[in-house]
One Martini backbone bead per residue (centre of mass of N, CA, C, O) as a GRO file, in nm:
protein
  528
    1UNK     BB    1   2.868   3.947  -0.804
    2UNK     BB    2   3.049   3.713  -0.949
    3UNK     BB    3   3.326   3.569  -1.056
    4UNK     BB    4   3.406   3.432  -1.328
    5UNK     BB    5   3.428   3.093  -1.449
    6UNK     BB    6   3.670   2.923  -1.649
    7UNK     BB    7   3.629   2.635  -1.861
    8UNK     BB    8   3.860   2.443  -2.043
    9UNK     BB    9   3.843   2.183  -2.260
   10UNK     BB   10   3.566   2.019  -2.267
   11UNK     BB   11   3.381   1.741  -2.234
   12UNK     BB   12   3.062   1.621  -2.358
   13UNK     BB   13   2.814   1.422  -2.327
   14UNK     BB   14   2.721   1.343  -2.663
   15UNK     BB   15   2.955   1.529  -2.772
   16UNK     BB   16   3.146   1.705  -3.000
   17UNK     BB   17   3.431   1.810  -2.871
   18UNK     BB   18   3.517   2.127  -2.734
   19UNK     BB   19   3.460   2.318  -2.425
   20UNK     BB   20   3.345   2.621  -2.283
   21UNK     BB   21   3.282   2.730  -1.946
   22UNK     BB   22   3.062   2.959  -1.779
   23UNK     BB   23   3.065   3.071  -1.440
   24UNK     BB   24   2.777   3.244  -1.282
   25UNK     BB   25   2.600   3.283  -1.009
   26UNK     BB   26   2.573   2.951  -0.999
   27UNK     BB   27   2.584   2.936  -1.316
   28UNK     BB   28   2.546   2.868  -1.651
   29UNK     BB   29   2.636   3.118  -1.887
   30UNK     BB   30   2.829   2.944  -2.094
   31UNK     BB   31   2.861   2.772  -2.421
   32UNK     BB   32   3.167   2.687  -2.606
   33UNK     BB   33   3.289   2.589  -2.898
   34UNK     BB   34   3.654   2.524  -2.975
   35UNK     BB   35   3.639   2.224  -3.091
   36UNK     BB   36   3.604   1.921  -3.294
   37UNK     BB   37   3.837   1.807  -3.110
   38UNK     BB   38   3.977   1.607  -2.857
   39UNK     BB   39   4.117   1.632  -2.528
   40UNK     BB   40   3.959   1.597  -2.199
   41UNK     BB   41   3.766   1.666  -1.966
   42UNK     BB   42   3.473   1.538  -1.827
   43UNK     BB   43   3.150   1.678  -1.820
   44UNK     BB   44   2.916   1.660  -1.553
   45UNK     BB   45   2.672   1.644  -1.371
   46UNK     BB   46   2.618   1.643  -1.069
   47UNK     BB   47   2.564   1.413  -0.851
   48UNK     BB   48   2.263   1.238  -0.749
   49UNK     BB   49   2.189   1.136  -0.425
   50UNK     BB   50   1.879   0.969  -0.355
   51UNK     BB   51   2.009   0.771  -0.109
   52UNK     BB   52   2.107   0.874   0.216
   53UNK     BB   53   2.341   0.896   0.521
   54UNK     BB   54   2.521   1.126   0.670
   55UNK     BB   55   2.558   1.064   0.971
   56UNK     BB   56   2.629   0.760   0.949
   57UNK     BB   57   2.855   0.806   0.742
   58UNK     BB   58   3.043   0.973   0.924
   59UNK     BB   59   3.075   0.754   1.141
   60UNK     BB   60   3.186   0.523   0.952
   61UNK     BB   61   3.465   0.659   0.891
   62UNK     BB   62   3.559   0.551   1.200
   63UNK     BB   63   3.517   0.263   1.108
   64UNK     BB   64   3.497  -0.075   1.035
   65UNK     BB   65   3.532  -0.229   0.724
   66UNK     BB   66   3.373  -0.562   0.627
   67UNK     BB   67   3.310  -0.624   0.318
   68UNK     BB   68   3.581  -0.825   0.265
   69UNK     BB   69   3.461  -1.031   0.476
   70UNK     BB   70   3.436  -1.423   0.473
   71UNK     BB   71   3.602  -1.510   0.742
   72UNK     BB   72   3.741  -1.569   1.048
   73UNK     BB   73   4.035  -1.484   0.988
   74UNK     BB   74   3.970  -1.207   0.862
   75UNK     BB   75   3.824  -1.095   1.108
   76UNK     BB   76   4.058  -1.111   1.306
   77UNK     BB   77   4.262  -0.939   1.136
   78UNK     BB   78   4.070  -0.680   1.153
   79UNK     BB   79   3.969  -0.651   1.460
   80UNK     BB   80   4.220  -0.634   1.643
   81UNK     BB   81   4.351  -0.365   1.548
   82UNK     BB   82   4.094  -0.196   1.596
   83UNK     BB   83   4.081  -0.243   1.902
   84UNK     BB   84   4.360  -0.116   1.964
   85UNK     BB   85   4.262   0.172   1.837
   86UNK     BB   86   4.060   0.164   2.059
   87UNK     BB   87   3.959   0.297   2.324
   88UNK     BB   88   3.941   0.233   2.631
   89UNK     BB   89   3.593   0.160   2.695
   90UNK     BB   90   3.510   0.130   2.405
   91UNK     BB   91   3.327   0.060   2.146
   92UNK     BB   92   3.357  -0.179   1.900
   93UNK     BB   93   3.325  -0.075   1.558
   94UNK     BB   94   3.134  -0.209   1.281
   95UNK     BB   95   3.074  -0.251   0.921
   96UNK     BB   96   2.951  -0.410   0.629
   97UNK     BB   97   2.854  -0.692   0.699
   98UNK     BB   98   2.820  -0.996   0.597
   99UNK     BB   99   2.644  -1.301   0.632
  100UNK     BB  100   2.944  -1.442   0.558
  101UNK     BB  101   3.158  -1.360   0.780
  102UNK     BB  102   3.182  -1.692   0.876
  103UNK     BB  103   3.080  -1.800   0.621
  104UNK     BB  104   2.831  -2.048   0.684
  105UNK     BB  105   2.796  -1.889   0.959
  106UNK     BB  106   2.606  -1.734   1.172
  107UNK     BB  107   2.640  -1.490   1.369
  108UNK     BB  108   2.756  -1.462   1.717
  109UNK     BB  109   2.869  -1.415   2.034
  110UNK     BB  110   3.064  -1.656   2.044
  111UNK     BB  111   3.236  -1.585   1.797
  112UNK     BB  112   3.325  -1.306   1.909
  113UNK     BB  113   3.453  -1.410   2.176
  114UNK     BB  114   3.696  -1.557   2.038
  115UNK     BB  115   3.825  -1.277   1.958
  116UNK     BB  116   3.662  -1.073   2.185
  117UNK     BB  117   3.601  -1.118   2.522
  118UNK     BB  118   3.677  -0.809   2.673
  119UNK     BB  119   3.538  -0.648   2.438
  120UNK     BB  120   3.310  -0.449   2.316
  121UNK     BB  121   3.099  -0.554   2.035
  122UNK     BB  122   2.983  -0.404   1.714
  123UNK     BB  123   2.815  -0.534   1.416
  124UNK     BB  124   2.715  -0.420   1.115
  125UNK     BB  125   2.534  -0.481   0.865
  126UNK     BB  126   2.512  -0.400   0.532
  127UNK     BB  127   2.189  -0.313   0.575
  128UNK     BB  128   2.133  -0.193   0.875
  129UNK     BB  129   1.918  -0.436   1.003
  130UNK     BB  130   2.177  -0.557   1.150
  131UNK     BB  131   2.341  -0.705   1.444
  132UNK     BB  132   2.648  -0.787   1.630
  133UNK     BB  133   2.712  -0.909   1.964
  134UNK     BB  134   2.883  -0.951   2.235
  135UNK     BB  135   2.876  -1.025   2.560
  136UNK     BB  136   2.992  -0.759   2.668
  137UNK     BB  137   2.782  -0.578   2.522
  138UNK     BB  138   2.524  -0.706   2.640
  139UNK     BB  139   2.594  -0.645   2.934
  140UNK     BB  140   2.624  -0.337   2.907
  141UNK     BB  141   2.317  -0.315   2.794
  142UNK     BB  142   2.129  -0.532   2.955
  143UNK     BB  143   2.059  -0.802   2.728
  144UNK     BB  144   2.151  -1.100   2.781
  145UNK     BB  145   1.851  -1.182   2.919
  146UNK     BB  146   1.701  -0.970   2.761
  147UNK     BB  147   1.416  -0.797   2.589
  148UNK     BB  148   1.130  -0.613   2.505
  149UNK     BB  149   1.267  -0.569   2.246
  150UNK     BB  150   1.225  -0.618   1.936
  151UNK     BB  151   1.503  -0.831   1.791
  152UNK     BB  152   1.608  -0.993   2.027
  153UNK     BB  153   1.776  -1.272   2.009
  154UNK     BB  154   1.694  -1.606   2.127
  155UNK     BB  155   1.862  -1.867   2.342
  156UNK     BB  156   1.831  -2.024   2.626
  157UNK     BB  157   1.774  -1.728   2.772
  158UNK     BB  158   1.964  -1.586   2.557
  159UNK     BB  159   2.140  -1.388   2.379
  160UNK     BB  160   2.286  -1.430   2.059
  161UNK     BB  161   2.361  -1.121   1.928
  162UNK     BB  162   2.117  -1.073   1.750
  163UNK     BB  163   2.006  -0.765   1.587
  164UNK     BB  164   1.685  -0.661   1.477
  165UNK     BB  165   1.670  -0.372   1.394
  166UNK     BB  166   1.683  -0.059   1.529
  167UNK     BB  167   1.594  -0.091   1.829
  168UNK     BB  168   1.789  -0.322   1.898
  169UNK     BB  169   2.056  -0.190   1.804
  170UNK     BB  170   2.041   0.066   1.993
  171UNK     BB  171   2.112  -0.073   2.267
  172UNK     BB  172   2.425  -0.067   2.174
  173UNK     BB  173   2.493   0.195   2.000
  174UNK     BB  174   2.463   0.402   2.244
  175UNK     BB  175   2.768   0.315   2.345
  176UNK     BB  176   2.897   0.480   2.155
  177UNK     BB  177   3.069   0.767   2.093
  178UNK     BB  178   2.802   0.884   1.940
  179UNK     BB  179   2.539   0.764   2.101
  180UNK     BB  180   2.349   0.688   1.844
  181UNK     BB  181   2.238   0.955   1.698
  182UNK     BB  182   2.262   0.877   1.384
  183UNK     BB  183   1.986   0.666   1.397
  184UNK     BB  184   1.723   0.810   1.509
  185UNK     BB  185   1.588   0.905   1.238
  186UNK     BB  186   1.480   0.614   1.162
  187UNK     BB  187   1.270   0.640   1.438
  188UNK     BB  188   1.177   0.927   1.531
  189UNK     BB  189   1.407   1.010   1.735
  190UNK     BB  190   1.531   1.183   2.019
  191UNK     BB  191   1.776   1.312   2.178
  192UNK     BB  192   1.929   1.331   2.499
  193UNK     BB  193   2.114   1.553   2.645
  194UNK     BB  194   2.286   1.747   2.460
  195UNK     BB  195   2.583   1.865   2.429
  196UNK     BB  196   2.779   2.103   2.292
  197UNK     BB  197   3.003   1.901   2.215
  198UNK     BB  198   2.822   1.696   2.068
  199UNK     BB  199   2.707   1.890   1.861
  200UNK     BB  200   2.976   1.965   1.731
  201UNK     BB  201   3.052   1.677   1.652
  202UNK     BB  202   2.808   1.625   1.465
  203UNK     BB  203   2.873   1.845   1.261
  204UNK     BB  204   3.151   1.735   1.184
  205UNK     BB  205   3.046   1.465   1.079
  206UNK     BB  206   2.868   1.579   0.852
  207UNK     BB  207   3.091   1.732   0.704
  208UNK     BB  208   3.260   1.483   0.636
  209UNK     BB  209   3.042   1.353   0.462
  210UNK     BB  210   3.032   1.580   0.250
  211UNK     BB  211   3.326   1.556   0.160
  212UNK     BB  212   3.290   1.267   0.057
  213UNK     BB  213   3.087   1.337  -0.160
  214UNK     BB  214   3.261   1.534  -0.324
  215UNK     BB  215   3.489   1.330  -0.391
  216UNK     BB  216   3.249   1.174  -0.578
  217UNK     BB  217   3.060   1.413  -0.721
  218UNK     BB  218   2.854   1.509  -0.506
  219UNK     BB  219   2.590   1.782  -0.501
  220UNK     BB  220   2.338   1.596  -0.424
  221UNK     BB  221   2.100   1.504  -0.148
  222UNK     BB  222   1.907   1.247   0.006
  223UNK     BB  223   1.808   1.240   0.346
  224UNK     BB  224   1.674   0.930   0.508
  225UNK     BB  225   1.675   1.061   0.846
  226UNK     BB  226   1.450   1.253   0.989
  227UNK     BB  227   1.479   1.480   1.255
  228UNK     BB  228   1.488   1.747   1.458
  229UNK     BB  229   1.790   1.742   1.512
  230UNK     BB  230   1.889   1.735   1.217
  231UNK     BB  231   1.733   1.982   1.125
  232UNK     BB  232   1.885   2.176   1.311
  233UNK     BB  233   2.173   2.128   1.220
  234UNK     BB  234   2.132   2.196   0.915
  235UNK     BB  235   2.019   2.479   0.958
  236UNK     BB  236   2.279   2.589   1.100
  237UNK     BB  237   2.451   2.502   0.822
  238UNK     BB  238   2.310   2.626   0.559
  239UNK     BB  239   2.491   2.873   0.472
  240UNK     BB  240   2.753   2.639   0.417
  241UNK     BB  241   2.672   2.424   0.233
  242UNK     BB  242   2.849   2.222  -0.010
  243UNK     BB  243   2.559   2.096  -0.055
  244UNK     BB  244   2.262   1.953  -0.151
  245UNK     BB  245   1.978   1.913   0.081
  246UNK     BB  246   1.734   1.667   0.151
  247UNK     BB  247   1.471   1.647   0.420
  248UNK     BB  248   1.308   1.405   0.555
  249UNK     BB  249   1.052   1.309   0.769
  250UNK     BB  250   0.994   1.072   1.012
  251UNK     BB  251   0.753   0.808   1.011
  252UNK     BB  252   0.569   0.604   1.248
  253UNK     BB  253   0.422   0.370   1.402
  254UNK     BB  254   0.213   0.485   1.667
  255UNK     BB  255   0.217   0.774   1.678
  256UNK     BB  256   0.139   1.053   1.793
  257UNK     BB  257  -0.033   1.327   1.703
  258UNK     BB  258   0.172   1.532   1.810
  259UNK     BB  259   0.426   1.418   1.675
  260UNK     BB  260   0.325   1.421   1.386
  261UNK     BB  261   0.267   1.727   1.367
  262UNK     BB  262   0.554   1.824   1.414
  263UNK     BB  263   0.681   1.681   1.165
  264UNK     BB  264   0.497   1.800   0.948
  265UNK     BB  265   0.567   2.092   1.004
  266UNK     BB  266   0.873   2.060   0.944
  267UNK     BB  267   0.829   1.960   0.647
  268UNK     BB  268   0.714   2.267   0.575
  269UNK     BB  269   0.966   2.399   0.547
  270UNK     BB  270   1.164   2.624   0.433
  271UNK     BB  271   1.416   2.703   0.264
  272UNK     BB  272   1.782   2.682   0.345
  273UNK     BB  273   1.971   2.741   0.126
  274UNK     BB  274   2.073   2.400   0.062
  275UNK     BB  275   1.800   2.344   0.223
  276UNK     BB  276   1.535   2.097   0.209
  277UNK     BB  277   1.205   1.994   0.221
  278UNK     BB  278   0.881   1.842   0.167
  279UNK     BB  279   0.908   1.561   0.340
  280UNK     BB  280   0.852   1.204   0.386
  281UNK     BB  281   0.932   0.905   0.585
  282UNK     BB  282   0.897   0.544   0.545
  283UNK     BB  283   0.841   0.210   0.676
  284UNK     BB  284   0.727  -0.113   0.557
  285UNK     BB  285   1.006  -0.271   0.599
  286UNK     BB  286   1.287  -0.460   0.560
  287UNK     BB  287   1.475  -0.753   0.501
  288UNK     BB  288   1.567  -1.058   0.379
  289UNK     BB  289   1.803  -1.157   0.583
  290UNK     BB  290   1.565  -1.125   0.830
  291UNK     BB  291   1.269  -1.178   0.731
  292UNK     BB  292   1.135  -0.857   0.696
  293UNK     BB  293   1.037  -0.884   0.426
  294UNK     BB  294   0.749  -0.815   0.244
  295UNK     BB  295   0.550  -1.065   0.092
  296UNK     BB  296   0.328  -1.250  -0.136
  297UNK     BB  297   0.498  -1.493  -0.051
  298UNK     BB  298   0.661  -1.749   0.065
  299UNK     BB  299   0.913  -1.851   0.230
  300UNK     BB  300   1.155  -2.053   0.214
  301UNK     BB  301   1.088  -2.307   0.438
  302UNK     BB  302   0.816  -2.108   0.535
  303UNK     BB  303   0.523  -2.185   0.579
  304UNK     BB  304   0.309  -1.899   0.590
  305UNK     BB  305   0.559  -1.696   0.559
  306UNK     BB  306   0.581  -1.315   0.489
  307UNK     BB  307   0.560  -1.141   0.694
  308UNK     BB  308   0.516  -0.781   0.771
  309UNK     BB  309   0.388  -0.490   0.795
  310UNK     BB  310   0.447  -0.201   0.978
  311UNK     BB  311   0.182  -0.106   0.858
  312UNK     BB  312  -0.129  -0.051   0.872
  313UNK     BB  313  -0.341   0.023   0.626
  314UNK     BB  314  -0.503   0.250   0.767
  315UNK     BB  315  -0.265   0.420   0.875
  316UNK     BB  316  -0.117   0.463   0.610
  317UNK     BB  317  -0.340   0.596   0.447
  318UNK     BB  318  -0.379   0.837   0.640
  319UNK     BB  319  -0.091   0.952   0.607
  320UNK     BB  320  -0.099   0.990   0.303
  321UNK     BB  321  -0.338   1.180   0.292
  322UNK     BB  322  -0.219   1.402   0.474
  323UNK     BB  323   0.050   1.459   0.330
  324UNK     BB  324  -0.071   1.510   0.047
  325UNK     BB  325  -0.260   1.750   0.133
  326UNK     BB  326   0.013   1.924   0.209
  327UNK     BB  327   0.225   1.866  -0.041
  328UNK     BB  328   0.386   1.616   0.018
  329UNK     BB  329   0.640   1.404  -0.008
  330UNK     BB  330   0.665   1.047  -0.044
  331UNK     BB  331   0.876   0.805   0.128
  332UNK     BB  332   0.929   0.442   0.085
  333UNK     BB  333   1.033   0.162   0.235
  334UNK     BB  334   1.053  -0.115  -0.014
  335UNK     BB  335   1.147  -0.450  -0.065
  336UNK     BB  336   0.911  -0.613  -0.080
  337UNK     BB  337   0.631  -0.683  -0.270
  338UNK     BB  338   0.430  -0.632  -0.040
  339UNK     BB  339   0.534  -0.344   0.027
  340UNK     BB  340   0.487  -0.219  -0.248
  341UNK     BB  341   0.182  -0.266  -0.253
  342UNK     BB  342   0.113  -0.114   0.009
  343UNK     BB  343   0.220   0.158  -0.093
  344UNK     BB  344   0.037   0.187  -0.340
  345UNK     BB  345  -0.225   0.187  -0.178
  346UNK     BB  346  -0.166   0.455  -0.030
  347UNK     BB  347  -0.138   0.632  -0.285
  348UNK     BB  348  -0.422   0.572  -0.391
  349UNK     BB  349  -0.574   0.687  -0.148
  350UNK     BB  350  -0.469   0.977  -0.185
  351UNK     BB  351  -0.584   1.022  -0.470
  352UNK     BB  352  -0.880   0.968  -0.403
  353UNK     BB  353  -0.904   1.193  -0.179
  354UNK     BB  354  -0.730   1.449  -0.338
  355UNK     BB  355  -0.629   1.390  -0.601
  356UNK     BB  356  -0.451   1.460  -0.867
  357UNK     BB  357  -0.088   1.505  -0.870
  358UNK     BB  358   0.251   1.625  -0.858
  359UNK     BB  359   0.401   1.426  -0.623
  360UNK     BB  360   0.636   1.209  -0.650
  361UNK     BB  361   0.621   0.956  -0.519
  362UNK     BB  362   0.818   0.717  -0.338
  363UNK     BB  363   1.026   0.424  -0.388
  364UNK     BB  364   1.246   0.243  -0.184
  365UNK     BB  365   1.437  -0.003  -0.379
  366UNK     BB  366   1.284  -0.257  -0.495
  367UNK     BB  367   1.382  -0.569  -0.479
  368UNK     BB  368   1.067  -0.641  -0.518
  369UNK     BB  369   0.812  -0.718  -0.775
  370UNK     BB  370   0.508  -0.754  -0.887
  371UNK     BB  371   0.396  -0.763  -1.203
  372UNK     BB  372   0.111  -0.628  -1.134
  373UNK     BB  373   0.265  -0.351  -1.015
  374UNK     BB  374   0.416  -0.205  -1.241
  375UNK     BB  375   0.186  -0.021  -1.369
  376UNK     BB  376   0.132   0.145  -1.102
  377UNK     BB  377   0.371   0.331  -1.106
  378UNK     BB  378   0.275   0.496  -1.352
  379UNK     BB  379  -0.023   0.563  -1.272
  380UNK     BB  380   0.090   0.713  -0.986
  381UNK     BB  381   0.366   0.871  -1.030
  382UNK     BB  382   0.616   0.710  -0.955
  383UNK     BB  383   0.928   0.694  -0.795
  384UNK     BB  384   1.226   0.512  -0.849
  385UNK     BB  385   1.440   0.437  -0.575
  386UNK     BB  386   1.762   0.311  -0.652
  387UNK     BB  387   2.036   0.051  -0.610
  388UNK     BB  388   2.305  -0.082  -0.791
  389UNK     BB  389   2.454  -0.202  -0.510
  390UNK     BB  390   2.232  -0.431  -0.399
  391UNK     BB  391   2.273  -0.670  -0.559
  392UNK     BB  392   2.365  -0.967  -0.557
  393UNK     BB  393   2.705  -0.970  -0.691
  394UNK     BB  394   2.753  -0.675  -0.603
  395UNK     BB  395   2.972  -0.480  -0.438
  396UNK     BB  396   3.071  -0.758  -0.279
  397UNK     BB  397   2.821  -0.927  -0.279
  398UNK     BB  398   2.683  -1.206  -0.200
  399UNK     BB  399   2.450  -1.437  -0.295
  400UNK     BB  400   2.477  -1.553  -0.014
  401UNK     BB  401   2.158  -1.589   0.123
  402UNK     BB  402   1.963  -1.405  -0.044
  403UNK     BB  403   1.871  -1.565  -0.300
  404UNK     BB  404   1.735  -1.796  -0.137
  405UNK     BB  405   1.537  -1.619   0.026
  406UNK     BB  406   1.392  -1.509  -0.229
  407UNK     BB  407   1.391  -1.715  -0.457
  408UNK     BB  408   1.421  -1.840  -0.773
  409UNK     BB  409   1.117  -1.777  -0.863
  410UNK     BB  410   1.191  -1.440  -0.809
  411UNK     BB  411   1.435  -1.325  -0.977
  412UNK     BB  412   1.270  -1.171  -1.209
  413UNK     BB  413   1.163  -0.952  -0.966
  414UNK     BB  414   1.454  -0.837  -0.921
  415UNK     BB  415   1.577  -0.544  -0.963
  416UNK     BB  416   1.388  -0.383  -1.213
  417UNK     BB  417   1.516  -0.152  -1.397
  418UNK     BB  418   1.435  -0.203  -1.692
  419UNK     BB  419   1.130  -0.245  -1.652
  420UNK     BB  420   1.077   0.035  -1.528
  421UNK     BB  421   1.195   0.221  -1.750
  422UNK     BB  422   1.024   0.105  -1.993
  423UNK     BB  423   0.752   0.236  -1.859
  424UNK     BB  424   0.836   0.545  -1.770
  425UNK     BB  425   0.974   0.540  -1.498
  426UNK     BB  426   1.127   0.710  -1.275
  427UNK     BB  427   1.492   0.672  -1.226
  428UNK     BB  428   1.669   0.680  -0.920
  429UNK     BB  429   1.996   0.708  -0.794
  430UNK     BB  430   2.187   0.526  -0.539
  431UNK     BB  431   2.329   0.374  -0.215
  432UNK     BB  432   2.271   0.403   0.105
  433UNK     BB  433   2.468   0.543   0.256
  434UNK     BB  434   2.660   0.307   0.438
  435UNK     BB  435   2.553   0.040   0.313
  436UNK     BB  436   2.711   0.145   0.062
  437UNK     BB  437   2.903   0.249  -0.160
  438UNK     BB  438   2.927   0.589  -0.269
  439UNK     BB  439   3.024   0.564  -0.552
  440UNK     BB  440   2.900   0.636  -0.864
  441UNK     BB  441   3.103   0.477  -1.037
  442UNK     BB  442   3.045   0.209  -0.904
  443UNK     BB  443   2.739   0.209  -0.959
  444UNK     BB  444   2.760   0.224  -1.265
  445UNK     BB  445   2.906  -0.039  -1.300
  446UNK     BB  446   2.671  -0.210  -1.190
  447UNK     BB  447   2.454  -0.119  -1.399
  448UNK     BB  448   2.637  -0.231  -1.654
  449UNK     BB  449   2.732  -0.545  -1.527
  450UNK     BB  450   2.498  -0.702  -1.471
  451UNK     BB  451   2.389  -1.037  -1.395
  452UNK     BB  452   2.221  -1.300  -1.407
  453UNK     BB  453   2.153  -1.567  -1.180
  454UNK     BB  454   2.032  -1.704  -1.442
  455UNK     BB  455   1.971  -1.865  -1.708
  456UNK     BB  456   1.741  -1.652  -1.879
  457UNK     BB  457   1.735  -1.408  -1.737
  458UNK     BB  458   1.682  -1.095  -1.692
  459UNK     BB  459   1.800  -0.791  -1.829
  460UNK     BB  460   1.870  -0.500  -1.609
  461UNK     BB  461   2.034  -0.325  -1.766
  462UNK     BB  462   2.186  -0.025  -1.850
  463UNK     BB  463   2.275   0.228  -2.007
  464UNK     BB  464   2.484   0.483  -1.982
  465UNK     BB  465   2.276   0.709  -2.028
  466UNK     BB  466   2.066   0.601  -1.823
  467UNK     BB  467   2.247   0.598  -1.570
  468UNK     BB  468   2.317   0.900  -1.576
  469UNK     BB  469   2.026   0.998  -1.549
  470UNK     BB  470   1.978   0.863  -1.264
  471UNK     BB  471   2.230   1.066  -1.152
  472UNK     BB  472   2.063   1.336  -1.249
  473UNK     BB  473   1.788   1.423  -1.388
  474UNK     BB  474   1.614   1.218  -1.223
  475UNK     BB  475   1.705   1.317  -0.947
  476UNK     BB  476   1.596   1.603  -0.983
  477UNK     BB  477   1.304   1.523  -1.032
  478UNK     BB  478   1.265   1.374  -0.753
  479UNK     BB  479   1.344   1.684  -0.627
  480UNK     BB  480   1.208   1.921  -0.789
  481UNK     BB  481   1.489   2.019  -0.991
  482UNK     BB  482   1.489   2.017  -1.318
  483UNK     BB  483   1.507   2.341  -1.372
  484UNK     BB  484   1.812   2.365  -1.218
  485UNK     BB  485   1.914   2.058  -1.252
  486UNK     BB  486   2.097   1.778  -1.428
  487UNK     BB  487   2.224   1.979  -1.647
  488UNK     BB  488   2.407   2.098  -1.932
  489UNK     BB  489   2.309   2.437  -1.926
  490UNK     BB  490   2.195   2.728  -1.972
  491UNK     BB  491   2.098   2.825  -1.633
  492UNK     BB  492   2.216   2.610  -1.480
  493UNK     BB  493   2.357   2.470  -1.239
  494UNK     BB  494   2.702   2.478  -1.119
  495UNK     BB  495   2.702   2.142  -1.116
  496UNK     BB  496   3.015   1.967  -1.129
  497UNK     BB  497   3.193   1.694  -1.292
  498UNK     BB  498   3.535   1.602  -1.341
  499UNK     BB  499   3.674   1.366  -1.572
  500UNK     BB  500   3.886   1.097  -1.605
  501UNK     BB  501   3.897   0.890  -1.869
  502UNK     BB  502   3.672   0.604  -1.935
  503UNK     BB  503   3.341   0.583  -1.924
  504UNK     BB  504   3.282   0.321  -2.091
  505UNK     BB  505   3.470   0.140  -1.893
  506UNK     BB  506   3.255   0.081  -1.662
  507UNK     BB  507   3.166  -0.201  -1.757
  508UNK     BB  508   3.453  -0.327  -1.643
  509UNK     BB  509   3.533  -0.069  -1.446
  510UNK     BB  510   3.541   0.157  -1.170
  511UNK     BB  511   3.848   0.264  -1.271
  512UNK     BB  512   3.814   0.409  -1.560
  513UNK     BB  513   3.752   0.659  -1.375
  514UNK     BB  514   3.798   1.002  -1.237
  515UNK     BB  515   3.791   1.239  -1.002
  516UNK     BB  516   3.906   1.587  -1.022
  517UNK     BB  517   3.644   1.785  -1.016
  518UNK     BB  518   3.427   2.008  -0.812
  519UNK     BB  519   3.119   2.184  -0.860
  520UNK     BB  520   2.938   2.415  -0.638
  521UNK     BB  521   2.775   2.677  -0.735
  522UNK     BB  522   3.060   2.757  -0.899
  523UNK     BB  523   3.245   2.618  -0.691
  524UNK     BB  524   3.531   2.489  -0.580
  525UNK     BB  525   3.497   2.187  -0.377
  526UNK     BB  526   3.695   1.982  -0.540
  527UNK     BB  527   4.037   1.833  -0.557
  528UNK     BB  528   4.286   1.601  -0.647
   0.00000   0.00000   0.00000
């Protein structure tokens, strides 16, 4: 039995007065109203981050964040000091770069050479589906003259320096101090010959990422890039994980039956401490800014081109049927509306083959959906896992080039939070960190303040109560944990975030309130 923890004089969202909470044995043991009015810290359920990447996030904490850079002078001013602070001989790494990093010109190796000609440089785009390397980095990686790996962009027989999607990016990122191990889970690849020192470093990196989550009030997280290596690391750390982690195992097109079976078996692992499995993750497409999002209509100014799904329909349907028959939850990255439709087709195939069950299969992102497919989300019991920091115009993202690539004729079908929630589809929020800023308060601000891209466009904003639900109860539901967490009630997990400031003010500013204390399983996990 643990010693009870008493929290005095708290406000509860949607309730009048002040309350005392008693936390015992990891649960909320008692809630007592002590005053009919007054001021105090606001208690919310700990935030559920429904889509993030702990290992890459921890690595990014040591890299240069370029989210605020939008012209060559600003890039030079940011990159040069970072290069000086990077040890000689190491790859200079930056991330979160927007596609307008150099103003109106798309980055290439020549532009980076003008800033740093003699140090290898790799800059990851804000969506983490593209990166840019300078000539020195391309030479170091042995791909200046090309590579059989798809995604290495070429011009006049030389690499342009633009690397699209994970396999191409990994050719350079493996040269980083981290060895590129942090992104291998996105490709269902295992690292080779990891030393004990590297393994210890990787655990420390993941722990730093978890501390960053706690700092923002996050007490549970779905980690969307599982391989066997990460599963082993987290299992070894499971006894004292400071927050709850769900880990899907990644499946990719064309994998051998032996490899698939190993990953599916690992996905069936029993929970260990605060670590749970029971899920698989797949990618159906890429992103709009590299024209790899699969859509149902042609890309603007590219007649006949709609990109293509990463999975052939027959292979994807077979994987869905197999995983669903094992009782696993399926999560699929689908950005374009063609990818969303293809994912729904796979889920429908699984239901037809195995019968209906409470599967809660998920679609991650849904940057665009065809109106005809909206009702299918509800009919198939799908959870929409979305990120309020992803629409262009929010969280520091520029409108261009993304909105033009998506096409003005489809803006009404983009990031349709309101339309999805109004259908009664469970909507769970996250950030895709380190793709986007991690703070749930920042994300809530985006959910409350988003404006249509054109006059007369649909208003996709949520109310404060709805947005908080997407970050708590709905996130717990998406993780099959609604009976244990996501609400402040007697018997629920004592996962709490205490805030100061004005929560309603998040409509105007993400600084309207701040995290003061975080409790995870009844223990004080972070304090400002």
